[in-house]
N, CA, C and O atoms as a DFTB+ gen file, in Angstrom:
212 C
 N C O
     1  1      66.687    -167.066      17.376
     2  2      65.987    -166.315      18.397
     3  2      65.710    -164.887      17.915
     4  3      64.646    -164.330      18.182
     5  1      66.661    -164.313      17.216
     6  2      66.463    -162.941      16.735
     7  2      65.263    -162.845      15.802
     8  3      64.521    -161.864      15.841
     9  1      65.074    -163.849      14.973
    10  2      63.921    -163.827      14.062
    11  2      62.613    -163.879      14.828
    12  3      61.646    -163.215      14.454
    13  1      62.577    -164.664      15.899
    14  2      61.359    -164.730      16.711
    15  2      61.075    -163.400      17.388
    16  3      59.918    -163.001      17.519
    17  1      62.115    -162.719      17.814
    18  2      61.941    -161.407      18.440
    19  2      61.352    -160.428      17.431
    20  3      60.434    -159.675      17.757
    21  1      61.870    -160.437      16.222
    22  2      61.357    -159.539      15.186
    23  2      59.905    -159.877      14.875
    24  3      59.070    -158.987      14.715
    25  1      59.615    -161.161      14.791
    26  2      58.244    -161.588      14.501
    27  2      57.295    -161.175      15.615
    28  3      56.165    -160.766      15.349
    29  1      57.743    -161.278      16.850
    30  2      56.919    -160.868      17.979
    31  2      56.756    -159.354      18.009
    32  3      55.684    -158.847      18.338
    33  1      57.808    -158.642      17.669
    34  2      57.747    -157.183      17.650
    35  2      56.748    -156.693      16.609
    36  3      56.003    -155.743      16.850
    37  1      56.740    -157.350      15.445
    38  2      55.788    -156.974      14.385
    39  2      55.124    -158.257      13.879
    40  3      55.619    -158.880      12.940
    41  1      54.002    -158.657      14.500
    42  2      53.378    -159.934      14.161
    43  2      52.692    -159.978      12.793
    44  3      52.438    -161.065      12.275
    45  1      52.392    -158.843      12.207
    46  2      51.700    -158.811      10.917
    47  2      52.690    -159.088       9.788
    48  3      53.576    -158.280       9.511
    49  1      52.529    -160.231       9.148
    50  2      53.477    -160.630       8.106
    51  2      53.506    -159.647       6.939
    52  3      54.568    -159.381       6.375
    53  1      52.353    -159.111       6.578
    54  2      52.297    -158.153       5.466
    55  2      53.106    -156.902       5.787
    56  3      53.790    -156.359       4.919
    57  1      53.027    -156.450       7.026
    58  2      53.792    -155.265       7.436
    59  2      55.281    -155.587       7.435
    60  3      56.093    -154.773       6.993
    61  1      55.646    -156.778       7.929
    62  2      57.061    -157.176       7.920
    63  2      57.598    -157.209       6.496
    64  3      58.707    -156.742       6.233
    65  1      56.813    -157.759       5.584
    66  2      57.233    -157.800       4.175
    67  2      57.439    -156.391       3.629
    68  3      58.402    -156.133       2.907
    69  1      56.539    -155.489       3.974
    70  2      56.626    -154.107       3.502
    71  2      57.857    -153.403       4.080
    72  3      58.530    -152.644       3.382
    73  1      58.144    -153.659       5.360
    74  2      59.272    -153.006       6.030
    75  2      60.621    -153.614       5.656
    76  3      61.664    -152.989       5.848
    77  1      60.596    -154.815       5.129
    78  2      61.848    -155.488       4.798
    79  2      62.706    -154.646       3.861
    80  3      63.930    -154.621       3.993
    81  1      62.077    -153.964       2.925
    82  2      62.833    -153.087       2.015
    83  2      63.519    -151.957       2.776
    84  3      64.602    -151.513       2.396
    85  1      62.890    -151.501       3.841
    86  2      63.452    -150.396       4.625
    87  2      64.731    -150.836       5.322
    88  3      65.749    -150.146       5.251
    89  1      64.683    -151.989       6.000
    90  2      65.857    -152.393       6.773
    91  2      66.821    -153.288       6.003
    92  3      67.855    -153.685       6.540
    93  1      66.499    -153.610       4.763
    94  2      67.413    -154.434       3.965
    95  2      68.746    -153.729       3.748
    96  3      69.792    -154.375       3.691
    97  1      68.709    -152.415       3.629
    98  2      69.928    -151.644       3.406
    99  2      70.440    -150.961       4.664
   100  3      71.562    -150.456       4.681
   101  1      69.642    -150.941       5.702
   102  2      70.036    -150.310       6.968
   103  2      69.440    -151.116       8.110
   104  3      68.283    -150.927       8.486
   105  1      70.228    -151.995       8.641
   106  2      69.740    -152.913       9.658
   107  2      69.770    -152.321      11.065
   108  3      69.583    -153.055      12.035
   109  1      69.999    -151.029      11.201
   110  2      70.124    -150.444      12.538
   111  2      68.864    -150.625      13.377
   112  3      68.955    -150.783      14.595
   113  1      67.694    -150.604      12.751
   114  2      66.452    -150.817      13.503
   115  2      66.429    -152.208      14.130
   116  3      66.101    -152.361      15.306
   117  1      66.775    -153.214      13.340
   118  2      66.779    -154.579      13.862
   119  2      67.856    -154.762      14.920
   120  3      67.649    -155.460      15.912
   121  1      68.994    -154.141      14.707
   122  2      70.058    -154.222      15.702
   123  2      69.626    -153.580      17.015
   124  3      69.961    -154.081      18.088
   125  1      68.896    -152.493      16.941
   126  2      68.413    -151.831      18.153
   127  2      67.420    -152.716      18.896
   128  3      67.469    -152.809      20.122
   129  1      66.523    -153.364      18.165
   130  2      65.582    -154.287      18.802
   131  2      66.348    -155.421      19.470
   132  3      66.055    -155.791      20.607
   133  1      67.328    -155.968      18.764
   134  2      68.142    -157.036      19.337
   135  2      68.872    -156.591      20.587
   136  3      68.989    -157.354      21.546
   137  1      69.363    -155.366      20.587
   138  2      70.055    -154.834      21.758
   139  2      69.100    -154.720      22.944
   140  3      69.461    -155.059      24.071
   141  1      67.902    -154.252      22.694
   142  2      66.912    -154.131      23.767
   143  2      66.579    -155.502      24.343
   144  3      66.488    -155.661      25.560
   145  1      66.398    -156.485      23.475
   146  2      66.094    -157.838      23.942
   147  2      67.256    -158.395      24.757
   148  3      67.039    -159.011      25.800
   149  1      68.479    -158.186      24.296
   150  2      69.647    -158.662      25.039
   151  2      69.725    -158.007      26.408
   152  3      70.066    -158.664      27.392
   153  1      69.412    -156.724      26.479
   154  2      69.412    -156.016      27.761
   155  2      68.350    -156.592      28.686
   156  3      68.592    -156.764      29.881
   157  1      67.173    -156.891      28.141
   158  2      66.108    -157.483      28.956
   159  2      66.526    -158.848      29.489
   160  3      66.307    -159.147      30.663
   161  1      67.131    -159.688      28.627
   162  2      67.596    -160.994      29.079
   163  2      68.669    -160.860      30.153
   164  3      68.674    -161.620      31.121
   165  1      69.562    -159.915      29.995
   166  2      70.607    -159.696      30.999
   167  2      70.000    -159.255      32.321
   168  3      70.449    -159.680      33.385
   169  1      68.987    -158.408      32.259
   170  2      68.311    -157.949      33.472
   171  2      67.620    -159.115      34.166
   172  3      67.711    -159.253      35.386
   173  1      66.932    -159.952      33.399
   174  2      66.253    -161.117      33.973
   175  2      67.268    -162.071      34.588
   176  3      67.052    -162.586      35.685
   177  1      68.372    -162.310      33.888
   178  2      69.406    -163.200      34.414
   179  2      69.988    -162.652      35.707
   180  3      70.218    -163.405      36.654
   181  1      70.228    -161.352      35.753
   182  2      70.760    -160.737      36.975
   183  2      69.752    -160.845      38.108
   184  3      70.127    -161.116      39.249
   185  1      68.485    -160.636      37.806
   186  2      67.449    -160.734      38.834
   187  2      67.334    -162.168      39.341
   188  3      67.190    -162.385      40.544
   189  1      67.396    -163.138      38.452
   190  2      67.331    -164.536      38.874
   191  2      68.502    -164.869      39.779
   192  3      68.336    -165.553      40.789
   193  1      69.677    -164.394      39.425
   194  2      70.855    -164.645      40.257
   195  2      70.708    -163.938      41.604
   196  3      71.090    -164.489      42.637
   197  1      70.164    -162.735      41.600
   198  2      69.980    -161.967      42.834
   199  2      69.096    -162.729      43.812
   200  3      69.409    -162.803      45.001
   201  1      68.017    -163.285      43.335
   202  2      67.069    -163.952      44.225
   203  2      67.588    -165.285      44.723
   204  3      67.060    -165.798      45.709
   205  1      68.577    -165.865      44.104
   206  2      69.139    -167.138      44.562
   207  2      70.047    -166.952      45.768
   208  3      70.281    -167.889      46.532
   209  1      70.549    -165.750      45.931
   210  2      71.470    -165.517      47.052
   211  2      70.723    -165.277      48.338
   212  3      71.342    -165.065      49.381
């Protein structure tokens, strides 16, 4: 799932290839994107639970 998020965040394969060198040694950018996605999923899950009550 994380790979799909990264691909969706930057759909241009050439740009992803170019940026790979940047985050190969410092994955903090990818971790931040993953954190944002996890927060969004948690928000959606909470909202879905809220509306069921």
